[in-house]
N, C-alpha and C positions, 0 to 999 in steps of 0.2 A: 557480650555474655558468652562464655565458654560452654560448650555443650559437647557431647560425645558424638564427634563428627566422624561417622565411619569412613567417609571419603578421605578425610584427612589422614587417618590410620592407614587406609590403602595406599595412600600416596607415600607415606612414610616408609611402609614395609615393602615398596616395590623394588628397592635395591636387592639384587640377586642373593646377597649374602643371608638374607632372612629366610628365604626359601630354602636355601642350602642348609642352614642350621636346623630348621624344622625337619627337613627331609632326613638328616643325620639323626636327629633325636627320635623320629618315628622308627627308623631302622634299628636303633638301640632300645626302643620301646621305653622311652623316657619322656616325661613331661618337660617341656622347655619353653621359657618365657624370656622376652625382652623386659628389662626392669629399669627402675630408678630414674636418673636424670635424663636419659634418652626419651623415655616415655613422657616425663613432664615437659620436656622442649618440644615435643610434638605439638602440644596444645598452646605452647607460648610462641609457635612459629620461630623457634631457635634451632639452629643446626649444629650438629656436634659429629666428630669422628670417633669418639669414644663411646662403645656400645657395651652394656652390661647384660650378661645373660644368666638366668638361674635355672638349674635343672634339678629335678626331684631325683637324686641319686648323684653319682660321681660327675662333677662338672669337668674334672680333667679328662675323662674318658671322651666325653663329647667334644672337648677342645682338640684333643689328639686326632679324632675322626675328621673334624672340620678342617684342621691344618693339612691333613692328607689329602683332602679334596681341593685345596686352593694352591695353585701353582705359585711359587716364589713367595710363599708365606713364611713366617718364622715363628716357632712355638717355644714359648717359656713355661715351664712347670714349676710351681711352688707347693710342693707337697705338705710342708708344714702348716699351710693355711688352706690346703685343699682348693687351691685356685690354679688357673692357667690363663695365659694370654697368647692370642694368635695375632700377630702383625701382618697386615698386607700393606700395599704401597699407599693406601689412602685411609686406612681404619685401624683402630686398635680394638679388639674383641676380647672382653674379660668374660671368663667362665667360672662359675662357682655352684657347688651343690647347695640346695636349700638347707637351711640349718636353723636351730634354735640356740638361743645363747642365755647363759646366767652369768652373774658377776659377783665377785668378791669386793667388799667395800674398799680395800686398799689399792685396787688396780682397776684400770679400765680395760684390761685384757680379758676377754670373756671365756668362759668354759664353753666349748662349742660342741653340739651333737647335731646328728643328722635330723633334718625335720621335714615338714611339709611346705608347700608354697604359703599357706597361711601362716605357719611359723615364720617364715623368711620375712613376709610382708610385716608382721607384728614387730619384728626386730629393727626395721627401717627407722631413720631418724625422724622424718616428717612425713605427713600425709601426702604431700605433693610428690615425695619420692618413693612411695609405697605402692604405686600403680604397677601393674604388670599387663603384658599382651601376649597372649598365647601364640606359638609358632608351630604347634602341631597341626597337621592337615585338617583334622576333624573340627578344630576350633580356631583355625587361623585368624588372627586379627581381633579375637575377642578380649575386650578390656575387662581386667579384674581390679576393682577399686573399692575395697571393703571399708575404707575409712574417709570416703568422700574427698579424695584429693581433687577431683575435678571442681567440686564446690569450693574448695579452699583456694584453688586457682582463680576462681571467678571472683571470690571475695578478697583476694590478694592477701592471703593469711598464711603465716608460718605456724603450724600447730603439730604437735606430736601425736602419733597414732594411739599410744597408750598413756598412761598416767605421767605427765612431763616430770613430776617429781623424782619418780623411779628412773625415768629416761636419762635424766641429766646427772643423777646421783650415780647411776651405772656407768655412764660414759660422758665425763664433764666436757669433752671436746665438742660435743653437740651443742653446747651452749654458744661456742664461737661460731659453729656452723650456722646456728639459727640467725645470729647477728650478720654473718656473711651473706646468707641467702637473702635476708631482708634488704640488704644494702644493694646487692647485685640486681635483684628483681623489683626493688622499690615495693616491697610488701610490708605489711605490718606483722608484728608478732602478736599472737593471740594473747589476751590478758592473763589467762591462766598459765600459758607457756612463760610469759614474761615474769609472772610472779615466782614460778618455779626456778627460773634462772636466778633471781635475786636470792631466793632460799639456799641455792646450791652454789653460789659464786664462789665460795671459799674452796670448793672441790676442784677448781681449775688448777690448784696448786700441785695436783698429782699428774697433770699433763705435761709432758716434755716442752720446753721452751721452743724446740724446733717446730713442733706441731703448731703452737700457738702463733709463731712468727710466720708460718706458711699461710694460715688463715688471715693474719693481719695484711700480708701482701696482697691476697685476693681482695680484701676490703679496699686497699688502697688503690687498686686498678679499676674500681668501680666508676661509673659515670659521676656520682656524687659521693665521694668518700667520706664526707662529713657525717653522713647519715649512719655509717657504721660506728664511728667514734661517739656519736651522740647516743646510740643504742648501748654501746659498751658502758658509757657513763650511766645511762639510766638503769641498767641493770646490775650496777656495782662490780662489774668486771674490771672497768678501767683502773680503779684504785689498786688493783692487784697486780694487773699485768703492766701497767705503764703509769706509776704513781707520779711521775714528773709532769706528765701531761695533765693528770687529774689535778695536780697542785695549782694549775692555772685558773681553776674555777673560782668565781666569786668576784666581789667588789668590797674593798675596804674604804670606809669613810673617815676622814679627819678634817676638822674645821669646817664641816659641812660640804667637803669636796670628795668626790669619790673618782676612781679611775676607771676605764673601761673593763669589762669582764674579758680577761685575755684568752679564756678557753673559747669564748663565743667568737672573739675576734680571730683566733686561730682557725676555727672551723670555717669562717668566711674566707680567709685567705687561702686555706687548702682548696676550697671549691672554686676560687677564681683561678688558681694555678691549674686545677683539674680541667677547666674550661678552655685554657690556653695550650695544655700540653698533656700528653699521655705518658710522658717520662715518669715512671714511679718513683725515682731517686729525686727528681725535683719536687714531687709531691711530698716525700719524706722531709726534705729541707723545708717545705712550707709548713709542715706539721711541727717541726722542731724549731722554727726560727726564733720564737720567743720563749723557749724552754728554760732560759736563764732568768726570766723576770721574777719569779717568786724569791730567789736568793738575792736579788738586788733591789727589791722594792723598798724605798725609803720615802718619808714625809720630809720635805724641805719647806720652811716657812715662806721662803721667797718664791719657790718654783712650784710648789705643791708636790704631787706624787711624781717620784722619779725612779728610773730603772737604769741608772748608769752603768755602762759596761755589760749590759745583759748579753749582748751579742758575742763578747769574749768569754764570758762564763758559760754560756750555751755552747759555744765551740768546743770548750774543754769537757762538757758533758756528753757530747755526741759519742765519742768512743766507748765510754763506760756503758752507755744505754745499749749500744749496739752490741757490745759484748754480753751483757746480761740477757738480752732479748734473742741472742743467737742470730742476729742479723749479720751479713758478711762484713768481715773487718779487712776489706780491700779497697780498691779505688772507689767503689761506691761510697763506703763510709767516709773516706777522704773528701769526696765531692761534697756530700752532705755537710760535713764539718766545715769545709771551706765557705760554703754558701750561707750558712749560719753565722759565721764570723764575720763576712763582709756585707750582710744584708742591710746594715745601716749606712753604708758608705755613700751609695747613690742618693739615698734620702737626705744626708748631710750635705752633698752637692747642691740639692735643691734649695735647702734652707739657707745655706752660707754664702751662695754664689759660686760660680763655676770658674776656677782658674785652669789654666792648661796644665799646671804642675799637678794639681789634684786629679784631673782626668787622666794624665799619663800614669800615675801611680795605681789609680783604680784598674786601668788596662792592663798594667804589668802584673798586678797581684791576682786579678781574675783570669787572665790568660783566655784560653779558648772557651771558659765558662762565662764569659761576660754576657752573652745574650740570655743564658739561663738566669743569671743573677738579676738582670734587668726585668725578667718575666716575674720572678719572685718579688722583686721590689715594687713593681707596678700593682701586683695583686695585694700588697701589704697596705696599699692606700685604701683605708676603709674609714667611713664616718657617716653618721646620720645626716650630716650637713652636706648637702649636695654641691653647694657652692664651694665649700672647703675642698672636697673631693675633686671637683673640676679644676681648681686653681692648682692644686698639687699635680694633677695629671698634665696640665698645660706646662707647668715648670719642668715636670718630668721628660716631657717631649723635648724641651730644649737641651737637657743633659744628654738624652739619647743622641740628638743631633751633633752636640759637641763631641761625644765619643766617636761618632763616625767621622768628624772632620779630623780630630787629632789622630785618629788610626790611619787615615789616608795620608796625612802629612808625615807623621813620624814613625809609623809602623811599629809601635810600641808593645803591641800584644805579643807575649812570649819572646821579647827580643833578648839577645844575649849581648852584653857589653862587649865592645871590639877588643878588650884586653881581658884575658882570663887570669885565674889564679897562677897557672903553670907559668905563664910568662912573667908575672910579678916576681915569682920565686926564682926563675931563672936569671932575670935582671938584676936582682939585688943578693943573689946567693942564699935564699932564705929556705928554711923548711916550713912546712904548714905551721902557722902561728897567727897570733892575734894581729900583727902588723900587716899580714897578707889580707886578712879580713877587712880592716880599716880602709886599706888602699882600694880594694874591690868595691866596698860600699860607697866610699867617696866618689869614684867614677860612675858607678850606677846611679846615685842620688843626683849627681850633676846633670847627667843626661835626662832623668825624669823631671828635674826642676827646670830644665832648658837653659841651665848655666853654660853647657857646652852642647855641641850637636853629637849625635850618635856616629862620631867620626873617629878613625883610628888616631890621626895626628893629634887632635885635640885631647883624646884620652890619654895618649902617650905623655903629652906635655903635663897633664894634671897628675898622672902616676908619679913623674919625677918630682914635681913640686910638693906633693904630698909626702912622698918618701923622705924628701929632704927635711920636711918639718918633723919628721919622726927620727931624724938623724941617720938616715940610711943612704947609702951611696951605691951606684951601679958597680957591679964587678966587671972586671976585663976578662974576656974570653979569648 
């Protein structure tokens, strides 16, 4: 049970910065409060180095005075927004004047006016973020909680201070924040708040994709990220912001046979990966590993439901999705694309039997990402039939051991053939051409297939015989 524990507040405010800010505020004759997430986290026993302060009057003036009193601090002033930031070695202090806000329907950017603390608390997104603690000497440590944020912390509820329909229509990003907080804190969204999100889901389209991506990244970093995507699905936001993921939902039936619900499967794989790794991009790969299934779903009278080449289709979809969602189009995207394309390969080795050649090729294609790929593929083993799961995991362990053995013996991971394109061109007097590519690939494939060793003399002999078959002769130098 969460209660207003004065001792807990005293401990949280024991840091000298709170006394300093309160002292500065008193000298300037300003009301000053610590607000928002820092106050919430006091009661959740969470720590943070980001602290928000609200003053009745200019927050910039208070920030300037505070920065003047803290040695080696850095002050940043944002006059357009009426805010200022003071950075110290271990803290980020944000100052803003109390304000009231009103909105125009076509924009989430509010019309801002000076206001009281009550005005400022009313404009907050959720009750658990609308609490304030006074820093003025006369009322130091007093909690102001007009919307029962403490009660909602105890009930583990995300709820808006005012009418949620107006709250979300005014600032639709708060719908994403509701899902994100519910995911991070493992809270429920109040039924009235959830209903308002559903009613206003279409309003998310006025929010920039960058801001939506920022919230998705925070959801992805949670202990159980599937909760966030389940909530986005429940409140009708998923269809708008990530239609390719929404398309995985549901089960089709033909001839009395259905396939697994690929959305539910994806959520399980995502959580399996999250239990094994905190790497957010590996989690994105888990989320998108079956993204190509809706486009490849077919009924086959002999095989039942099939999803042939869904990994290759999904691999092609990744860059387009990252671009639309304003996710980074850099090595992170390439990593996710690569894992989506390769995620069926280890499973195929389990099913078809393991040859040294197939393992060498997987090691070569995966390179340094082989361990992450194996984490993803192990997470992808899901079934209600526990015997089947255990059988696959046992076979999977054999594949992992084979990978270790082949890598120790052949050093294939990220290997470079002993003869490169430049030597081929120099030997036969060629410019970059199809013939150079054929010779290079023949040498690479022969090494991966075990036909020749990763040895210069054997590779050179194969280069000469392959070139001869193409009608090429070495040039004299």
